[in-house]
N, C-alpha and C positions, 0 to 999 in steps of 0.2 A: 477552829479558832476564828475570832473576829479580826478586823483590820488592825495592823500594827502601826503605831505612830512612829514614823521614821524621819530623821533629820539628816541631810546630806550637806557636807561642806567640802568644796573642792578648792584647793590652793594651787597656784602655779599654772602650768601650761595647758594648752588645748588637748593634748594627749590625755592628761588627767581628766579633763572634762568628759571626753568620750568614754573613758574607762569607768568613771563614776556612773554614767548612764547605763552602761552595760551591766555593771554590778547590781544596780538597783533593779534592772529588768530581770536579772537572774534570781532575785529574791521574790519573784511573783507569788510563790506559795504563802508568803506572809501577808498577802493582800496589802502592800504598804500604802499608808496614807502619809503624804509629805506634809511635814509640819515644821515650824520654826521654833517651837517651844514645847515643853512637857513631852519630850520624845521618850519612847521606850527603847529605841535603837538609834544610835548616832554613828554615822559613817563619815570619817574624815580622811580624805585623800590628800596627802601632804606633798610639800615641795621642799627642796634643799639646794636649789641652784645658787643661792647667795646666803650670806649670813642674815640678811634682812628677812629672806623667805623662811629661814629656820626660826627666827624670832617670832614671826607671825604664826608659824605652825605651833610652837610651844604655847603661845598665848591662846590659840584656838582650842587646843586640847584641854588646857586648864579651864577655859571658859565653859566648854561643853561639859566637863565633869562637874563644875560648880552649879550650872543651870539645870543639869539632868542627873542628879545624884543617884538615881535608881536605874538609869538606862544601861544597856549593854553598849559600851563605848568601843568602837572598832576603828583602829588607825592603820592605814596602809600608805604606800607611796615612798618617795625617795627619802624622807626624813627617817622612816623606819630603817631603811638600809644604812643610813648614816649612824643611827644610835637607837637601836631597838630597846635597849635597857632604859634609856631616858624616857622614851615614849610610855613605857609601863609605869615608871616611877611617878610621872606627873599625871597619871589618870587613866591610861588605856587599859581596858580589860582584855582585849585581843589585838595583837599586832600581826600584820601580814606584809612580808616583803614584796617588792615589785615582781620578782620572778615567780611568786606564788599567788598572785592576785586571782588567778583562775580558780583557786581552791577556796577563796574567801566565802562565797555563798554556802558551801558545804560546812565550813567551820562555824559560820554564824548559826546555821540550823542546829548543829550539834550542841553549841553552847546554850541554845534555847531549849534543848531537850526534845527536838523534833526529829522525826525520821526521814521526812521528805528530803530528797536531794535535788536541789534546783540547778546543780552544776551543768552548764551547757557549753562551757568553753574548755579548751585543752588546759591541763594542769600548769604547764610551763609558759603559757601565753594567754593574753587577754585581748582578743579582737572583739568586735561588736556582734550583735545578733538582732534578729527581727523583734526580739522581746524588749529591746531597749526602751527606757523611759526617758523622754526628752525633758531635761531639767530647766533649760533656759528659754527655748523658743520652739514652737511647733512648726516654724517656717524654715529656720536655718538649723542644720545639724552637723556636728563634727563626725567625720568618718576616719577612724584610725586605720592607716594602711602600712605603717612602718614603726619599728621600735629599735632602740639601741643606737650606739654611735661608735665608730672605729677611729675617729679623727685624732683624739688625744691632744686637744689644745692645752697649752701649758697651764692656763688659769682655770680650767673647767673640771668639775668633779663628776659630771653627769655620766660619762662612760663607765665609771666605777659603780654607779647606782642603777643604770639601765641596761648594762651589758652590751654584747656585740650586736651589730646591725642584723636585722632580719626583716623580711618583707611579707606582707599578707598576699596570698594568691589572688590574682585579679578576679577570678571567678567567685571567690568568697566575698570580696569587697563589693562586687557588682550585685551579688545576691542581697547583701544587706542594704545597698543603695536602693534596690527595687522595693524592699520592705519599707524603707523610710519614705520614698516617694509615694507609696500607696497610703501612707499615713497623712499625706498632705505636705510633707517637706518639699520646699522648692529649691533651696540652695544647700549644697553639700560643701563643707570645708574640709579638705583633705589634710590630715595631721600625721605627724611622725616626729620622733626625736631628731632624726636627720632625714627629713622627707625626701630630699633630692636624691638620696641613694636608693630609693625604691626600685626594686628589680623583679617584682611579682608579675609583671606584664612583659610580653616579648619586646615591646617598644618602650619599656620603662614608664616613668611618670607621665610623659606626654601621651603615650598610648592609653593609659588609664583615664586621663582627663578626657580624651576624645570619646572613649566608650561611654563614659558617664554623661557627657553632653548629649550623645545620641540617645541615651535613655530618656532625655527630657529634662535633666537637671541643670540648674546653674551650678558652676563648679568654681570654687575659690581655693587657692593654695594658702596654707599657713606658712610660717617662716621656712625659708629654704636657703641652703648655703650657696654663696656665689659660685664656687667651683663646680657645683652640681647643676647650675643653670646654663644649659647649653642652647645652641641655636635651634635645635629641634623643638625644645620646649617653648622658646620664645615664638617660633613660627606657629606652633599649635595654638597658643594663646591669641596670637594675632588673627589667625584664620577663623577661630571660633568665637571671638569677642562679639558681643558682651556675654554670651552664654558661658564661655570660659572667661572668668572675671579678669579685667585688665589691670591687675594689681599684683605686685610682688613685694614681699618683705625679705630683703637681702641684708643680712647683718654685716656691717662694715667693721665694727669694733674699734678700729684705729686707722687713721690715714697715713701712718708712718710705715714705710716699707721695712725699716729696721725692726720695729715692734711686731709687725705681721710675721716676720721670720722667727723672731725670738719666741713668740707665743704659739708657734707651730700652726698658724693659719695657712691654709693650702691654696692661697691665691695671692697675687700681687695687686697693688693699687691700680696699676694699668689694666690688669685683667678684669678687675671689678668694674672700672669705668667703661671698659669695652662692652661688657654684657649689659650694663645699664643703658648705655647709648643705643645699643641694638634694640632694647625694649622700647625706648622712647621713639626710635625711628620706625618701628614696625607695628607696635600694638596701639590701636586707636585709643585715645584718651587714657594713656597709661599713667599710673600713679606708683611711686616708689615710697616705701617706708623702710626704716632701718634702725639699727642699734649702734650705739658707740659707748665705749667704756673710758671714763676719765681716770687718769692716774695709774695706768698699768705699770708693773715693776720696771724701773729704770727710765720711765718716760721723762724726757727732757722738754724744755720749752719749745725746741725745734720740732720734736715729735708731736707735741700738742698743737702747734701751729699747723702742722701737716694735716691733722684731723680737721681743724677749722677750714682749711682751704679745700679739703676733699668734700666736705659737706656743702660748701658753697658751689662746688663744681657739679655735684650730682643732683642738687635741688630736691631733696626728699619732701614729700607731702607731710610726713610726720617722722620725728626722730625720738626714739626712746634713749634717754641718757642714764647711764648707771655709773656709780662711783665704785672703782675697784676695791674689793675687800679680799684679803688673802683667804684661800680655802685650804685648810689643812689637808695634806695628802696630795697636793698638786705641786708641780715643779715651780710654778710662779711664786708660790708661797715661800720658797727657799731663796728667791732672788732678792736683790736690794730693793727696798720699798720706797715709794715716794711719800713724803710726809703727809699725814692725813689732812692737814690744813690746806696744803697745795692741791690735793685731790679734790677737796670740797670746793675750792675756788674755781678750779677748772670745770667741775661739774656745773656750777652756777653759770659760768660763761657759755658752756655748750647748750645748756637749757635755754638761755636767752637767744642764742643764735638759732636754735631749733624753732623757737616761736617766730622769729623774724622770717625764716625760710618758709615755714608753714603758711604764714600770712600771705606771702607772695604767690603761693600755689592756690589758696582757697579764695582769696579776695576776688579774682576775676570771674568766679562763678556767680557773683551777685548779678541779678538781672537775666540770667540765662536759664534754660530748661535742663532739668536733670531727670534721669530715670531712677525710681526708688522701688525696691522690693519691700512691701509693707510687712513688718514683723509683729508689731503690737499696735493696738488701737486703744486710746484713752479718750472716750467721748468723740469729739471731732478733731483730736490731735492724733496724727498718724506718725509712727516711728519706724524707721528702717534704715537701710544702707543703700548707697549708690553703688553701681558696678565698680567704681574706683575706690570704694571702701570709706567714703565719708558717711558719718552718721547724719540722719536727716529727721527733722521734726516738721511735719507738713499739716496745714489746716485743710480739712476736707473730709469726705466720707468714702471709705473703702473698707475692705475686709483683709485680715491677715492672709498673706499669700498672693495678693494682687500686686501687679506691677503697674505703677502709675507714672505719669509725667507731672512734674512740679516746677513752678517758677521760683527761683531762689530770691528772697527779698533781703536777707541779712545773713551774717555768719556770727557764730558765738563760739570762740575757741576753734575746735576742730569740727564743729557741727553746723550744718546748713539749716536755715530757717526759711520757710516759704509756704506757699499754698498750691493746691492742685491747679494744674493748667486748665484753662478754659477749653471747651470743645474745639474752638478755632485754633488754639495753640498746640493741641495734642498731636503727637506724631504716632505712627504705627509702632506698637511695641514689638520688638523683635523677639 
């Protein structure tokens, strides 16, 4: 058979992104040609972390069905675990739950009437493989090393959709990392539903980071829980920076001690601030990003003000603000709810504060030199990220995968704008 026209849409987290790349790589017998229209096979990897995410998923399934009426439409991910029947009713031909993602390639081949079995992953788990197809960048790649969550936060549905915590053996993760580096990947972003609980290495996540750095990779962590961020991990990031990226995404959710307890978060505000201060003190050029939720059940004005004061104290480089929406099946959905108008007003206030705090962190970079890993090139415009996870647009000439020095001339939102440093300005790239 000839090449098959395949469209892939990934919603939600970086774990989903890594899994989509693995699934596409496992469909190699189809000789897939990635397209954005007129597809013969459409794969949608869905999200259900919020009601907004579910709405986006429903819209994406309907759009894909409408625009590709004759395609085999395959839907997988958390939305399927939430409502498999609805996914079918609104257009899916084949639905595959999270726990069976490893069987998806075989099921697709069967539906297409082909006998080849591309299955290369365990039936009940989906880690990566050397056959992965990189969908976003040939320079940065997500490396999934953990899945599932045991925490049971009162407002969160994910443990019911992703199952119990399990970790990928370090030897397997390192093998895939070697394959990715051989393809020219420079930066590995470690991902997991609860990444900090990773125990597939004798020294946990810190040990895996160190081994990957010694392979020659730049290593970045995706979101990690505050209670899982110990001194050993901070010290590893400090010692290996900037190869181990000096950035942590630690979800705060609320600055109210009362609400942290009520929502079954497993840290106190003082513990959160302690680990953040430790990172600021020990990791060179450290940057913090975080999440907060406005209007959690029973949130009072005092609770909201505690969140405001907490953000001012920790000074994040970027804050993702979410409006709480009840998730059926969670304990928080059965608690007294804050009026939606109040939730939205508090959301707006937190977004405004987040912008002001971000400005105080990014503005001092103007006029200074930064290191940028180039990921994409558009003529003489270079795009990439700094070690502390700022997006950068740089004028100059370089190739994807190169690490350059650039002088920052301006900022635009969360983005650095500048030009390549002159020979005289350049420093040795570590």
